[in-house]
N, C-alpha and C positions, 0 to 999 in steps of 0.2 A: 637311523640308517648310517652305516659307516662305509667308507671307501678306502681300499687298501691294495696297493700293488704287491705282487709276489712273484718270484721267479718260478718258472716251470721247466723241468728238464725232460728230455725226450729219449725214447728208445727207437731202434730202427723200425721202419714201417714194413708192411708186407704187401706183396703184389700177387695177383692171380692171372692165369692165362684164359683165353677164350674157351668156353665149354662146348662139348659135343655130346650128342645122344644117339639113340638107336632108331631103327626104321620100322614103322608099323603102318597099318592101313585101317581107315575108319571112314564111314560115310557121315559127313558133317551135316548138321541142320543148316537152315537158311541163315547165314550170317552176312556180314558186310560184303564179303566176296564169296559167293556160294560155291563156286567150283574150285576145288582144292587139288592141285597137281604137285606131285613130289617125285623127284628123280635123285638117285644116289642116297647116301646116308643122311639121316636127319641132322639138322643143324640148329643149335641154340644161338640166336643173334643178340639176345639181351636177357639178363636175369642170371640168377634169381634176384628179385627185388622184394623187400619186405615192407609191409605197412601195418601200423597199429591203428585199431579202430576204437575200442573201449574196453572197460571191465564191467561185466555184469555182476554186481555185488550180491545179487540174490542167489545166483548159482555158483558164485566164486569162479567165474570163467573169464579168462583173457581172450579177447577177440581180435584177430588180425587177419592178414592175408599174405599170400606169396604169389608172385607173377613170374612166369617163364614164357618168353616169346621164342617160338621154335617152329620148325617145319614138320614136326610130328603130326600125323593125321589121327592118332589116338592120344588121349591124355597120358603124359608120362606119369609114372608113379610118384608119390610124395609121402614120406614118412618122417615123423618127428618123435624123438626120444627125449623125454624130460628126466632130469636127474637132479636131486637135491644134495646138499652137503652131508645129510645124514644117511644117504644111500638109497632113498626112495626113487623108484624108476617107473615111468609109464611110457607106453608106446601108442602113438596116435597116427592113424592113416587118414590123409586128406584126399578128397576126390577132385580131379581137375574139371573145371568148367570152361568151355570155349566162349570167350567174350566177343571176339571179332577176328577177322582174317584179313591180312594185308596182301593185296595183289595175288590172291588165290594161292599163297605160298606159306606165309608165316602166321601162325595162330597165337593169339594171346590166351594162354592157359592160366586161369585164376584158381587158387587153392584157398578155400575158407579154412582158417585156423581158429579152432575153439579149444583152448588149452586150460586145464584145471589149475587153479592157483591154490597153494598151500601156505602154511605159516612161514616156511622158509623160502628164500630165493631159489630159483632153479635155472639150470642151463637147458637150452632147447637145441638139440643137434638134429639137423634135418638132412635127408638124402633124397635123391631122385635118380631114376635110371637115365634121365636126360643130362645129368651132371657128372663130372668125372671126379668129384670130391664132395665131402660133407661140409656143412657150414654150421656155425653156432651163434645163437643170440641168447639174450638173458631176460628172464622174467623176474620181477620183484616178488617178495612175499606178499600175501594178501593184504596185510596192513601197512605195507611199505610204499612210500611214494617213489615215483620214478626219477632217476637221474636223467637229465635231458641235455641236449646240445642243440643250439639254435644257429642256423647259417642262412645266408642269402647271397645272391649274386654269384652263383656257381658257374661262371664262364666268363669269357672275354668278349668285349664289344668288338666292333669291326676296327681293329687296330693293327699296326704292322707286326709281322711275324717276329721281328727282332725284339720287340717289346714283350711279346708273349714268351719268348725264350728266356729273356731276362727274369721274368717273374715265375719261371718254372712250369710251363704248360705241361710238359711231359711227366714231371716228378710230383706235381700237386703237393707242395710242401705243407700247406696247412691241413689238408686232408690226411697226410701222413702223420702229422702231429695229433690229429683227432684219434687215429687208430692206435697210436702209442698210448695216449691217455686211456683209451678204451681197454687196452690190455691190462692196465693197472687198476682202474676203477671203472668197470663197464657201464656204458650208457644203456638205458632201456629204450630210449626213443630219440630220433632226430626230428627237430622242428624246422621244416623248410619254409622260410619266410618270404619266398618269392624269387623269381629269376633262377629257378633250379637249372635252367640252361638258357642259352641265348640263341635267338633265331635271326640275329642281325644280318648274317651273311646271305640271307635269302635274296636280298636285292641284287646280289652279284651273280645269281644263278642265271643260266642262259634263258630259261623260260620266262624270266622277267624282262626280257629285252623290249617287248612292246610297251610296257609301262615306262621303262627308263627312257625310251626314245621319244615318247610323247611328252612334250614340255608344256603344253597348254593344260592348265589345271582343270578347266571345264571338260575338256575331252577325256582327261584321265578319269574323272568322276563318272562320265557316261560310257566309258569303255566297256564293250562286251568281250568276255573272255572266250577264247577258243578252247577246244578240248585239250590240246597240248599244254596250255597254261594251267588249266584246272588240274590235270594229272601231275603237272610239275609241283604244285603245292603239296599234294598228297605224298609224292616221293620225297620231297625235301623234309617235311616234318617227321615222317617215319624214320628216315635214316639219320637225321640230326639227333633224334632221341637215342638211336642205337649207338651213335658215335659218342654221345656224352654220358650215357648210362651203362654202356656195355664194357665187358672186360677187355675186348680186343684193343680199343683205342683209349680207354680211360680206366685202367685196372685198379688204381688206388681208390678212386671214387666208387667204382663198382663193388669193391670189397666192403666199403662202408655201408653201401645200400643193401648188400647181401647179409650183413651181420648185425645191423642196427635198424629196427623197424622205423619207418618214417611217418610223419603227419605233415603233409605238404599243402601249401596254398600258392596259387599262381600270382604273378605280377605281370607287368607289361612285357618283359622280354621273353616270357614263356609263350607269348603271342607274337608281338612285334613291338619295337621300341615306341613307348608313348601310347599304346593302344588304350582307347577309352577317353583320351584327352584331346583328340582331334575334333575339328568341326563336324557337325552331324552329317553334312552332305558328303564329306570324305568317308566317314565310317559306314555310310549307306551305299557307297559305290560297290559294284559287284566284286571288284578285286578284293576289297576289304572283307566282304562277306564270305567269299570263298576261303580267303586266308583264315578268318576266324573259325569257320566251320571245321577246317582241318586242325587248327591249333587246339580247338575244343575237343575234337575226337581223340587226339593222341594224348592230350593232357590228362583226360579222365582215365584213359587206358594205362599209360605208363606211370603216372603219379598217384592214381587212386585205385587202380585195378578194378575199374568199373566202367560203365557207360552212362550217358544221360538217363537212359531208361531205368537203370538199376542203382543210381547214385544214392537214393534214400534207403534202399534196401541195404546198401553197403556202408551206412553210417553217416551220410551227409544230410544236411538240412537245406531244403530249397528255399531260395529267396523269392523275389517277385516274378522271376522267369526261370526256366529250366537251366539256363546256362550259368546261373548264379547258385552256387552250392557252398554253404558255410559249414563249419565244423564246431560243435560244442561237445566236449568230452572231458574225461578226468585223466590225470596222470597219477593214479593212485588215490587213496582216500582223502589226502590233504590238499591236492592241487586240482583246480579246474582249468580248462583251456577253452578259449574262444579264438578260433582262427577265422577272421572275417574275410569273406570273398569281396574284394574291392575292385574286381575286374569284370565279373560275369554280367553285371547290369549297369556298369559305369557309363556315364556320359561326361561331356566336358564340364558340366555344372553340378553333377551329383556323383558321389562315390558309391553310395547305396541308396535304394529307395526306402521310404518310410516303412513299408510292409516288411522289409528285411530286418530292420531294427526291432520291430515288434516280435518277429519270429525268433530271433536269436536271444532276445531278453527273456522271452517265455521259456526257452530251453534252459537258459542260465538259472532261472528260478527253480527248475526241477533238478538241479544238481544235488547230490547227497548233502545232508546238513552238517557233515563233518568236514566239508571243504573249507579251508582257512585262507587260501590264496587263490586268486584267479589271474591267469596270464592271458593278456589280450594281444594277439598277433595281428598287426594291421598292414604288413608289407611296408608302406611308407610310414615313418614315425609320426605319431600324433603330436609330440612335443619336439620342436626343432626350431632353430633360429629363424626369425621372420625373413621373408624374401621380398619385402615391399620394394626395396631399392631396385632389385633385379626385375621385378614385374613391371615397374614403371619404365625401366630402360628397355625391356623386351617389347613392350607395347610400341615404343618408337621403332625398335628394330624390325618388328613385323610390318611396320609402315614404311619399310624400305629406307630407313634413315641410319643405316649402319655406319657410314663414314663419319657422320656428325657425332654419333654416340661414341664411337671409338676415339675420336679426337677429344671429347669432353670428359670422358670418364676413366681414362688411363687403363689400369689393370682390368677394370670391369669391361671396358670397350674391347680389350684384347680377347677376353673370354667370349663376349657376345659375337664378335666377328670371326671366331675361330672356325665354326662350321655351321652349315645349314642342314636342316632335316631333309633327308632324301625323299620323303613321302610327299611333303607339301611345301617345302621351301622355306618354312619358318626357321628361326634360329634354333639350334639343337637344344639349348638350355630352356627354351620356352615350354616345350612339352614336359620336361622334367619339373618345371615350376608349377605348371597346371596340375601335375600329379600330386603336389603336396597338400596335406590337410591344412596347412597354414596359409595356402594361397587364398586370395580374395574370393574366388569362386566357391570355396568350400568352408569359409570361416563360420557361417551360421550352422551348417550341418555338423561341423566339428564340435562346436559349443554344445549343441543339443546332445550329441553322442556322449561327451564327457559328463554332462549333467546327469544323464541316465546312469552312467557308471558310478557317479558319486552317490546317487540315490540307492543303487544296488549295494554299494559298500555299506551305507548306513543301515539298510534294512537287514542285510544278512551278516553284518560284521565280518565281511570278507575283504581282505586286503587286495586291491586291484593293482597289478603291475602291467606296464605296457612294454612291448618289444617289437621292434621293426628294423628293417634294413634299408636297401635301395640306394642310400646316399653315398656308398663307397668310403665311409669313414666310421669311426666309433666315437661314442660319447654317452653321456647320461644327463637326463633332465628330470624335472619333477614338478608336479602340482602340489601345493600344500596350503593349509590354513595359516594365515598370518598370526593368529593368536595361539597357535599350537606348535610353534617351532621347537619348543623344548619338550613337547609331549607327543612325539610322533606316533607312539603306540596307540594313542587314543584319537588320532586324527583320521576320520574316514575319507577325507579329501586328499590325503597324501597318496599320490600315485607316482611311482618311479618309472621313467622311460629309459629302457635300454636300447641303444642304437648300435647295431652290429652288422657291418658289411664292409668289404666284400671278402668272401672266403677265397675267391679266385681273381675277380676283376681288379683292375688297377685303381689306385686312389685318384681323386680329383686333383686339379691344379692347386698348389699351396696358396696361390693368390685368392682362389675362391674360398678356401677354408679360413684364410685370414680375414676376409671381408665378413664372412658369417660370424666369426668369433667377435669381431667388433660390433656386430649387430645383435648380440645375444644377451643384452641386459634383461633384467626381470620384467615381466609383463603382468599386468593386472587382469586376471581371468574374470573375476567378479569381485564385489566389494571386499570379501574376506579371503579370497583365494588368489594366490600368485603362482606364476610359473617361471622357471629359470633353468639354466644349464649349470651343471656342477663343474667345478675346477678339479676334475678327476686326474688328469694326466700331467702331474707336476714333473715327471721324468719320462723320457722316451724309453722304449724297451731296451735300447742300448745303454741306458744310464745317463744320458745327457739331459740337462735341465731344459724345459720347454717354455716357449713364450705363449703359445696357444694351448691353454690347459683344458679347454672345453671340448674341442674336436680334434681327433688325431687321424691323419691320413695314412694309416698303416692297415694292411689287410688283417682280418680278424674273424673269430667266431666266438660264441658265448656258451659256456658250460654252466649248468645250474643244478641245484638240489635243495630239498627241504631239510632244515635242521630240526630234528625231533626235540632236541633239548631246549633250544631257544625259541622255537616257533618262527624263525626267520626263513626267508627264501633267499638263498645266496646265488648271485650271478657272478661268474668270472668271465670278464672280457679278455680273451687270449689274443694278444696282438703280436704280429710277426716281428721278430727281432732283426732279421737281415733279409733283404729282398731276395726271394727265390731260394732261400735256405730253410730247412726244417728247423723249428725252434720258436717258441712263443714266450711272452711274459704276461702274467695274469694281473688283472686289475679287479679287485673285489668290490662289488656293490651288494651289501646285505640289506634286505628289505624287511622291516620289522613286522611282526604280526599286528593285527588290529583287534583291540578289545574295546568295543563301543556299545554302550547301553547295556540293558539287561540281557539282550540277545548275545552279546559278546561274552558277558560273564558266564552265562549258562553254557555257551559253546566251549569255553576253556575250563569249565568245572566238570566236564564229562570227557571220558576217554572215547576215542573213535570206536573202540570195542563195544561201548554202550550205544553210541549213536547209530552205527551201521545196522545192527539188528532191528532197531526201531524203524529205521528207514525201509529196510527190506520188508518188514511186516506191513508197513503202510503201502508200499508198492504192490505187494501181493493182493491186499484188499482192493486197491484201485483197479488192478488188472481183472479181478473177478467181477467187479462192478461194471467195467467196460465190456467184458464178455457178455454179461447178462443184458446190457443195453443193446449191444449189437445183435444178440440172438433174438430179442423180442421186439426190437423197434426198427432196426435198419437192415438192409440187404447186406449179405456178407461180401466184402470187397474181393475182387478177383486178383489173386496174387500169381503172376506168371511163373511157371517153372523155369529155372535157369536155362534149360535147354530149349525151351519153347520160344524162340525168337521169331518175330514176324520178319518177313523178307526185308533186308535193309537195302537202301538205295545204293546204286553203284556209283553215283556221282556225288562228290563231296558237297556240291551245291544244294543237294537235297537232304544232307545230314541234319539231324535234330539241332536246332540252334541257328541254322542258316536263315538269314533274313529276319531273325527276331532277337538279335543279340542286344538291341537297344530299346528301352522304353520310349514312348513318344516324347519328343523334345518340346518343352514349354516354349510358348512364343515369346514371352518376356521373362527370361530366367531369373532376373534379379527381383522381379515382383511376385511371380507366381510359382517358381519352381518348388517342388515338394521338399520338405525337411522333416526329420524325425519329429514325432509328436512330443510335446512337453513331458517331463517326468510324470509318471503316474503315481497316485497315492499308494500308500502301503497296502498290501493285500494279505492280511492275516486270514487264517482258516476260519470259516464261519463258526461262531460259538466260542472262539478262543479270545483271550485278552491280548492286546497288542504287544505287551512286554514278553510274552512267551511264544510269539509266532516268528518263524523264520521263512519268509517267502512262501507261506502257505503250509509249512511243515510245523507241527506242534512238537516242541522239544519236551522230553521228559523232565520232570523236576530234578534238581540236583540232589545228590546223595547227602544224607545227614552226616 
């Protein structure tokens, strides 16, 4: 693996204005707000937003969706025209499906996009009578892997407006940089790593006055919410999404979301700062449950173009409860993607439940056998400098010992005493540290997760790479076998961690990064595996030599692609050169392919043009077998029609997920809390020998 900085030059970005549509009438089915009233011309308040779901390799079909949020009472039209470099043209019409209605006024119109892939890349130009212009996105060729862009922390915390202005709140300089790059070498997909927007200002809203004025923690926990407060949550979450994703208030970001399909996963700020890491009694308070129900409702609508009821129909994989929905998909034939939902079932002591790990690994083993790289998105990075020093200090701080700590620990004390969390009065950094995989609460779960990834890499000869954000800085770490340092291409335990955030929010204090840098020496993961941070940033984007070479507090995003010639997966961390100004410098991290055992030799002795047809044939046979089984042995499952919604509750407190967002808390978490099961033995297909099996798929013999 090599690391290399390179300059990147920009072109002017583009902006769009708010869209408007036409006025129609239609009797809606029973949705969240069943009575729909409209006066005056129809209005689009958000969208178009694009989402990528998957590629069906059997039918050579790209699957995605588009979302328009508008006051139309009938579905606006939606047409896509595909065009290839050789002049092939196809025209596809999509039907609008009403997912939900906000306040009897704004309907979430979802359009299922099933687009045929050909050998060549294609442009997809789409139009709608709700929009005043057309938009274009890009499809790869059938055998081409997707160029992707990863981002996180797409918003500002509750900080002074002066600071937001300094960092270019209105001009979104890094998003403008993304659009410039997109013009030259188009991205096929955006990977949202969490905090796609910030809900932090919720606490300053008028409807939160009862909570803010009640200082007694016990009374806060037992507080019953009035109707005004409940409706306040719904109003806030809807309009905060509109403000952050819509053309009127955020035109550059909206342009990106309208022209590059997204695969998003939430983190705490998509809900509220630190959500999931608070004590159980706080998270079970009615205020938190109503908050989470609304955050959940609008997260699935705006970011996934679905609802809890239809999440699996629309490409998601349910964890242990409905509010936890993971994503396992491909970015073309060479790249697999796992986006782990680390919020939907989270507690203070568990990121995910054991059942969730079993479910996602089962899905990963079903990825096509031509996949050579797996990207694992975790929100918070799996590999990051240890926070032991801070955790010990914070334990004292939570015990109301701030003054003593500040006096004894210098810069650390200054950081700790800087602010208290407005929800429960703990130091602000404590929730952030409880969120980390490397925190004491999660170290066993983290180890088991990584061990299962290592086993997956060994069995499938797939290089696993990790990517996460959250921490408002950039860096690179790795796990590796001590005896394979010079043979990275053959080391299944080599896993590179890309740390990339924030694309909008401000960097952390330099004192914090300096302490983390000092605390980032190598760590023994197991007897033959070490983890450490790279000295990637020898120079700053402005060319100055750096002291802290492992973590850099500059805003950034990451661009990536698969190199067909070398088999490497290339990640470019694009860091802001000057605060608030468009322009980035790139730092290259290229991850080598993995050729391990006979499985790897066979994988790389075959072309994906050979492997995909064999996979498709196997899938077809399995589907016929399943259909026969269901027809003769099981009752046919009921699949609801998209328009046949059961009446939805009018109160957010009754919304799916309310009151069930957390699994039961173990009484003695450090003794009995659940952790992922130990790695399973290899699972070759029955009747096949171990050397020729890849996660249950029997590979064809190599050509002579």
